[in-house]
DOLUM-536126 format. One line per field, with one value per residue (C-alpha): residue number from 1; residue in one letter; x, y, z; chain. Coordinates in steps of 0.02 Angstrom, whole numbers, m for minus. Each point is the difference from the previous one (the first is absolute). Layout:
n = (NUM;...)
res = (a;...)
east = (X;...)
north = (Y;...)
up = (Z;...)
chain = (A;...)
//
This chain:
n = (1;2;3;4;5;6;7;8;9;10;11;12;13;14;15;16;17;18;19;20;21;22;23;24;25;26;27;28;29;30;31;32;33;34;35;36;37;38;39;40;41;42)
res = (m;h;a;v;p;g;e;i;d;k;e;v;a;k;l;k;l;s;a;s;g;i;y;i;n;e;h;t;p;k;r;s;q;h;l;s;s;w;e;e;g;t)
east = (2434;43;174;m15;119;136;m74;m179;85;68;m119;m153;152;15;m228;11;143;m84;m174;116;49;163;103;188;69;79;143;60;70;159;10;m6;175;44;m14;60;151;101;94;47;m44;61)
north = (2684;m15;m52;m105;m106;m134;m126;m14;66;m115;m166;121;m43;m186;m43;132;m179;m130;51;m19;m151;29;m5;29;m70;47;m8;m76;55;m117;25;180;m20;m147;159;136;m83;m16;137;m6;m132;m146)
up = (2213;190;73;118;102;m90;82;m40;m213;10;90;m127;m134;46;m2;m160;m97;87;m76;m165;50;26;160;78;108;157;88;139;139;m14;m234;30;131;m138;m176;111;55;m172;m36;m183;m148;m105)
chain = (A;A;A;A;A;A;A;A;A;A;A;A;A;A;A;A;A;A;A;A;A;A;A;A;A;A;A;A;A;A;A;A;A;A;A;A;A;A;A;A;A;A)
//
C-alpha cells in the first residue's frame, strides 16, 4: 500500500466504482451552498 494525495485517492475510487457500474453524483456549487444554508431540519 502506498500513501497518495486525497485527490488521486478519490479519482481511483471513482474509477473503481465506475468499473462496477456505480456512479456518484456531485453537487454543483449552488446546490452545496443551498444544502449548507440549513441550520435545522424539520
